[in-house]
C-alpha positions as CSV (number, residue, x, y, z in Angstrom):
1,M,47.6,-64.2,-11.1
2,T,43.4,-64.0,-12.1
3,R,42.8,-60.1,-13.3
4,V,41.3,-58.1,-10.9
5,K,39.1,-55.6,-11.6
6,Y,39.9,-52.1,-10.6
7,I,39.3,-48.6,-11.4
8,V,41.1,-45.6,-10.9
9,I,40.9,-42.1,-10.1
10,S,43.5,-39.6,-10.9
11,P,42.2,-35.8,-9.8
12,V,45.2,-33.8,-11.6
13,R,45.7,-30.2,-12.1
14,N,48.6,-28.5,-14.3
15,E,50.4,-31.9,-14.8
16,Q,51.9,-31.1,-18.3
17,D,55.3,-32.1,-17.4
18,Y,54.7,-35.6,-16.2
19,I,50.7,-36.8,-16.8
20,H,52.5,-38.9,-19.6
21,T,55.0,-40.8,-17.5
22,T,51.6,-41.6,-15.2
23,V,49.9,-42.3,-18.3
24,Q,52.4,-45.0,-19.5
25,S,52.6,-46.5,-16.1
26,L,48.8,-47.4,-16.7
27,V,49.5,-48.6,-20.0
28,S,52.1,-50.8,-18.9
29,Q,50.6,-52.8,-16.3
30,T,50.5,-56.4,-16.4
31,N,47.1,-55.9,-15.1
32,Q,45.7,-53.2,-16.2
33,P,42.3,-51.0,-14.8
34,V,39.1,-51.9,-16.4
35,L,38.4,-48.3,-15.8
36,W,41.0,-44.7,-15.7
37,I,38.7,-41.7,-14.7
38,I,41.3,-38.9,-15.1
39,V,39.5,-35.6,-13.8
40,N,41.4,-32.3,-15.4
41,D,40.9,-30.1,-12.4
42,G,40.8,-26.6,-14.1
43,S,44.2,-26.9,-15.6
44,T,45.5,-23.6,-17.8
45,D,48.5,-25.6,-19.3
46,R,48.3,-28.7,-21.5
47,T,47.0,-31.6,-19.5
48,G,43.7,-31.6,-20.5
49,E,45.2,-32.2,-23.9
50,L,47.4,-34.9,-23.3
51,V,44.4,-36.6,-20.6
52,A,42.2,-36.2,-23.7
53,E,44.4,-37.2,-26.7
54,A,45.4,-40.2,-23.9
55,A,41.7,-41.0,-23.8
56,S,41.3,-41.1,-27.4
57,R,44.1,-43.8,-27.8
58,H,43.0,-46.0,-24.4
59,G,39.0,-46.4,-24.4
60,W,39.2,-47.5,-20.6
61,I,41.0,-43.9,-20.4
62,R,37.6,-41.6,-19.5
63,V,38.0,-38.0,-19.2
64,L,35.9,-35.3,-17.0
65,H,37.1,-31.4,-17.3
66,R,35.9,-29.1,-14.7
67,P,36.5,-25.6,-15.1
68,D,39.3,-23.6,-13.7
69,R,38.5,-22.0,-10.1
70,G,41.1,-19.6,-10.4
71,F,43.3,-21.4,-7.5
72,R,44.8,-24.9,-5.6
73,R,42.2,-25.9,-3.3
74,A,44.2,-27.9,-0.9
75,G,42.5,-30.7,0.4
76,S,39.4,-30.1,-0.2
77,G,39.7,-28.7,-4.1
78,V,41.3,-32.8,-4.5
79,M,38.2,-34.3,-3.0
80,E,35.8,-32.3,-5.0
81,A,37.3,-33.4,-8.2
82,F,38.1,-37.4,-7.1
83,H,34.4,-37.2,-5.8
84,D,33.0,-35.6,-9.4
85,G,34.7,-38.6,-10.7
86,F,33.7,-41.1,-8.6
87,K,30.3,-40.1,-9.8
88,L,30.9,-41.4,-13.3
89,I,30.9,-44.9,-11.7
90,E,28.0,-45.3,-10.2
91,G,26.6,-49.0,-10.8
92,Q,29.9,-50.5,-11.8
93,S,31.3,-53.2,-10.0
94,W,34.8,-53.6,-9.0
95,Q,36.7,-55.3,-6.2
96,Y,39.3,-52.0,-6.0
97,L,39.1,-48.4,-5.9
98,V,43.0,-46.6,-6.2
99,K,43.0,-42.8,-5.7
100,L,46.2,-41.9,-8.2
101,D,48.3,-38.6,-8.0
102,G,49.0,-37.7,-12.0
103,D,52.7,-37.2,-11.8
104,V,53.8,-40.7,-10.9
105,T,56.1,-43.3,-12.6
106,L,54.9,-47.0,-11.6
107,E,56.6,-50.3,-12.6
108,P,54.7,-52.7,-14.9
109,D,53.9,-55.0,-11.7
110,Y,53.3,-52.3,-9.7
111,F,49.2,-53.3,-9.2
112,E,49.8,-56.8,-9.5
113,R,52.0,-57.0,-6.6
114,C,49.7,-55.1,-4.6
115,F,47.1,-57.0,-5.4
116,T,48.9,-59.7,-4.3
117,H,49.3,-58.6,-1.0
118,F,45.5,-58.1,-0.9
119,A,45.0,-61.6,-1.3
120,A,47.1,-62.7,1.0
121,N,45.3,-60.6,3.8
122,P,41.4,-60.4,3.5
123,R,41.2,-57.4,6.1
124,L,43.8,-55.0,4.6
125,G,41.4,-52.6,3.7
126,I,43.9,-49.9,2.4
127,A,47.0,-49.9,0.9
128,G,49.7,-48.5,-1.4
129,G,53.5,-48.7,-2.5
130,L,56.1,-46.9,-0.9
131,V,56.3,-43.3,-2.3
132,C,59.8,-42.5,-3.4
133,N,61.8,-39.2,-4.6
134,R,64.3,-39.6,-7.0
135,V,67.5,-37.5,-5.9
136,N,70.8,-37.6,-7.5
137,G,69.5,-40.6,-9.3
138,T,68.9,-42.9,-5.9
139,L,65.3,-43.5,-5.7
140,C,64.2,-42.4,-1.2
141,A,61.4,-42.1,0.7
142,E,59.4,-39.1,0.6
143,S,59.0,-39.4,4.1
144,S,60.8,-41.7,6.6
145,G,58.5,-40.5,9.5
146,D,55.1,-42.0,8.8
147,P,53.4,-44.1,10.8
148,P,53.2,-48.1,10.0
149,F,49.2,-47.2,9.2
150,H,49.5,-44.5,7.1
151,V,49.3,-44.5,3.3
152,R,50.7,-41.7,1.4
153,G,47.4,-39.7,-0.9
154,A,49.4,-40.2,-4.1
155,T,48.6,-43.5,-3.9
156,K,46.0,-45.3,-2.4
157,I,43.8,-48.8,-2.9
158,Y,40.5,-49.0,-1.4
159,R,39.1,-52.2,-1.4
160,H,35.3,-52.8,-2.1
161,E,34.3,-53.8,1.1
162,C,36.3,-51.6,3.1
163,W,35.1,-48.8,1.1
164,Q,31.9,-49.4,1.7
165,A,32.6,-49.7,5.7
166,I,34.3,-46.4,6.2
167,G,31.7,-44.7,3.5
168,G,34.0,-43.6,0.9
169,L,36.2,-40.1,1.9
170,M,35.8,-37.3,3.6
171,P,35.9,-34.2,1.1
172,V,38.5,-32.5,3.9
173,T,41.7,-31.2,3.9
174,G,43.6,-34.5,6.0
175,W,41.3,-36.7,4.4
176,D,44.2,-39.0,3.5
177,T,44.7,-39.6,7.7
178,L,40.4,-39.6,8.6
179,D,40.0,-42.7,6.2
180,E,42.9,-44.8,7.7
181,L,41.8,-44.0,10.8
182,K,38.5,-44.9,10.2
183,A,39.2,-48.0,8.5
184,N,41.3,-49.3,11.8
185,M,38.3,-48.4,14.0
186,L,36.1,-50.3,12.0
187,G,38.8,-53.8,12.5
188,W,40.7,-53.3,9.1
189,V,44.6,-53.4,8.3
190,T,46.1,-50.3,6.4
191,Q,49.7,-50.2,5.5
192,T,52.2,-49.1,2.9
193,F,54.2,-51.7,1.1
194,P,57.6,-50.9,2.3
195,D,59.3,-53.5,-1.2
196,I,56.8,-51.7,-3.6
197,K,58.5,-48.5,-4.3
198,L,56.9,-45.7,-6.8
199,V,58.1,-42.4,-8.0
200,H,56.5,-38.9,-7.5
201,H,58.2,-36.6,-9.6
202,R,56.7,-33.9,-7.7
203,P,57.6,-34.2,-3.7
204,A,54.2,-33.7,-1.5
205,G,53.6,-29.8,-1.1
206,G,54.9,-28.9,-4.0
207,A,52.5,-27.4,-5.5
208,Y,51.9,-25.2,-2.7
209,G,55.4,-24.0,-1.0
210,T,57.1,-25.5,1.8
211,W,55.8,-22.7,4.5
212,S,52.0,-23.1,3.4
213,N,52.4,-26.6,3.1
214,W,53.5,-27.3,6.4
215,V,50.5,-25.0,7.8
216,K,48.3,-27.1,5.4
217,N,49.4,-29.9,7.3
218,G,48.7,-28.7,10.7
219,H,45.1,-27.2,9.8
220,A,44.7,-31.2,8.5
221,N,46.1,-32.3,11.5
222,Y,43.0,-30.3,13.5
223,V,40.6,-31.1,11.1
224,A,41.3,-35.1,12.2
225,G,40.8,-34.0,15.7
226,Y,44.6,-34.7,17.1
227,H,45.1,-34.0,20.9
228,P,46.6,-30.9,21.8
229,L,49.7,-32.7,23.6
230,F,50.1,-35.0,21.3
231,M,50.5,-32.3,18.6
232,L,53.2,-30.5,20.4
233,V,55.2,-33.0,21.1
234,K,55.0,-33.7,17.5
235,C,56.2,-30.1,16.4
236,L,58.7,-30.5,19.3
237,K,60.3,-33.2,17.6
238,R,59.5,-31.5,14.2
239,L,62.0,-29.0,15.1
240,F,65.2,-31.0,14.9
241,E,64.1,-32.7,11.4
242,K,64.6,-31.4,7.7
243,P,63.1,-28.2,7.3
244,Y,64.4,-27.0,10.7
245,L,62.1,-24.7,12.7
246,I,59.9,-24.3,9.7
247,G,58.5,-27.4,9.4
248,A,57.3,-27.7,13.0
249,L,56.6,-23.8,13.5
250,G,53.8,-23.7,10.5
251,L,52.2,-27.3,11.8
252,W,51.6,-25.8,15.1
253,V,50.6,-22.5,13.6
254,G,48.3,-24.7,10.4
255,F,47.0,-26.6,13.7
256,L,46.1,-23.3,16.1
257,N,44.2,-21.2,13.0
258,G,41.8,-23.7,13.6
259,Y,40.9,-23.2,17.3
260,L,41.1,-19.5,16.3
261,K,39.0,-19.9,13.3
262,R,36.5,-22.0,15.3
263,A,37.3,-24.3,11.9
264,P,35.0,-27.3,11.6
265,R,36.6,-30.6,12.2
266,V,35.5,-34.0,11.2
267,G,32.1,-34.8,11.8
268,D,32.1,-38.0,13.9
269,P,32.9,-37.7,17.5
270,S,33.5,-41.1,18.0
271,L,36.2,-41.0,15.3
272,I,37.8,-38.4,17.3
273,R,37.5,-40.0,20.6
274,Y,39.5,-43.4,19.2
275,F,42.5,-41.4,17.6
276,R,42.9,-39.4,20.9
277,R,43.0,-42.8,23.0
278,Q,45.7,-44.3,19.9
279,Q,47.5,-40.9,20.5
280,M,47.9,-40.9,24.3
281,Q,48.4,-44.4,23.8
282,R,51.5,-43.9,21.7
283,L,53.0,-41.1,24.2
284,L,52.7,-43.8,27.2
285,G,54.4,-46.1,25.6
286,R,51.5,-48.8,25.0
287,R,50.1,-50.6,22.3
288,S,48.6,-48.3,20.2
289,L,48.2,-47.9,16.1
290,W,52.2,-46.9,15.7
291,S,52.9,-50.6,17.0
292,Q,54.7,-52.8,14.5
293,G,52.1,-55.7,13.4
294,I,48.7,-53.7,14.6
295,T,46.4,-55.4,13.1
296,G,43.3,-52.9,13.5
297,G,40.2,-52.6,15.5
298,H,41.4,-51.1,18.0
């Protein structure tokens, strides 16, 4: 396969237990990135030291150190670090941009296989492999309930033309849903490749705690403009899924807090209208973003 020109940006914080596996995964790729920017977001452990060491061994790895803000900031904090890293690639040419977590393990041909899918579909704008956790030696999908258009934030690949069309990533909680919604609204395809798996060593939200993570997700749903009726149905369904009660209650609390605090929403009314229309289509059993084989632009 012809070498694909791609850049990876990884915001990391306190990943000393996992970052070495991610470094080894990138070093071992059959199609290596032309540049990997690791943004050390104020780590208080040895993460900064470990990534600096990796950069000293590989000229295509560059490290940016940010000061410690004193705590993790879900969603917007990750995006602050990401955008600091993105500033370093201004003026450079690339075909694909990758947002990658610092606690994952990839097969050596991970990116090569992903780019084969992109080459086969010129309308594929955002994609990534199936994020899995290792449970008793077996790889299990981190979430079995994700809609077909969703690509988890631990690994997202953006085609350059799609990136330009959506205007990059929004610095808010829920950024990893808003990017896909806008891409689909503009006619792009977004999808996860179920045949290409990667290991996520720290389950999504693990750094925040179970309750806080579900509240965070509920707030992200508010920011994204979820229709209240759709959110209610989502929470009722979640009552019967693990973690029982906590997941549903956390989502609802996070969503309602957005209204009570009059928190700002995504500043794109057309995107909210589009998303709510898709959600109502879904509730009515009609063709929507949740339909299998959707090709964007609906």
